[in-house]
N, C-alpha and C positions, 0 to 999 in steps of 0.2 A: 245474412251473415256479414255481407260487405257493409251494410248500414251500421251494424253493431260495431264493427272494427273502426269505421270512420267516427262514430260517436265516442268511442274510447280514446281515439287519437286526439279528438278535440278536447276532451277532459284533461288528458295528460298535458297537452300544450298549454291549456289554461293554468294548470298547476305549475308548470315550468315558468310561465310568465309571472305568476305570483311570487314564486321563489326568487326569480331574478329581481323583481321589484324590492323584495325584502333585503337582498344582498346589496342592491344599489343604495338603499336607505341606510344600511349599516356601514357602508364604505367610509364615510367621513370619520367614524368612530372605530377605526380598525385598531386591533390590538397591537401593542408594540412588540418588537422582537423579543425573543426569550432572553431573560437576564437584564433587560433594560427598563423594566417596569419600576415605578416608584409607588406601587400600591401599598398603603400602610396595612391593609388587611390581607396581605399576601399569604400569611400562614394562619388564617382564620381569625385569631385574636391578636391585637397588638401587644407586643411585649416591650416593656421599657427596661432597658439595661442600665445599670448603674455605671457611672464613669469609673474607670480604674484609678485607684489612688495608690500612692506609695511607690517604692522603688521596684524596678523590674527584677524578677528572680533569674539568676543565671541558670542556664541549662547545664546540668551535670552529665557529662558523657563518660562512659566507661573507657578506660585506657588499658592498653596491654603493657604490663610492667615486666614481662619476661625478658631476661637478658639475651642478647644476640651476639654472635661472634663477629659479624660484619655489620657495618651500618646499613640501614634500610634505605632504599631509594627515596630521595626527596627528604630524608631526615637530616637532622643535625641543626646546629645553631650557627654555622659559619656564615660569614658575610661575603657577598660577592666581591671579586677583586677589582671590578671597575674597568678591567682591560678586556677589549674585544678584539679578537683576531680577525684580520681582513683576508686570511687565506681561505680559499674555497676548496672543496674536495677535488681531487685530481686523479686521473687514471693514466698510468704509464703505458705507452704503446708497446706492443709485442710484435716480434717478427713472425709472420705466418706465410706459408706458401701451399699451393695446391699439390696434391700427389699426382704423379704421372700414371700410377696404376689404380684402376678402380677397386673399390672395396667389394668383397664378395658379400652379397646379401641373399638371404633365402627368399625364394619367390613366395608370394602370398596369393591365396585363392581369392579372387574377386567375386563376391556374391552380390549381383545387382538386385536380387530378390531375396529377402530374408526367408529362411527355411520354413517358417510357419505359414508363409503365404505362397510358397512355391506351387502347391497343388492347385490353387485358384488360378495362378498365372498359366500353369500348364493347360488347364481346361480352356481358358480363354484363347490360348495359342492354337489348341486343337480346333476350336470352333472357327477361328479365323482361317485356318489352312484347309478346312473341308470345303469342297466345292459347293457353292450355293445352288440350291434347287429352285427352279422357277416355280413360283406360286401361281395357282390357277386363279 
């Protein structure tokens, strides 16, 4: 049995060496990255395309001709004024002071363990608090 396994391993290693030799021989002729090939037979048969002649056709887009009560954002045919304000946004300071009396807040229950996991933690706590018995 051991001899059969060793024989099979030798055959497999020989096949691996042959494959590595094929890969090494094919290395100089590696394929280019996708999208960078200049293969004329890329799509099976070469297709010759005629050069476009004549004027380019304008693309006709549908427009909304419904009247509106207010101008749309970014719409209009106005020209920029050419004036740029150098004022930056500003915030005016407000007077504030801390209160001498604390605000009443309702106490909240702190749940360190979510309710759905509480039974698991209770079992763990019980196991830890039980006295450990000496094992023989």
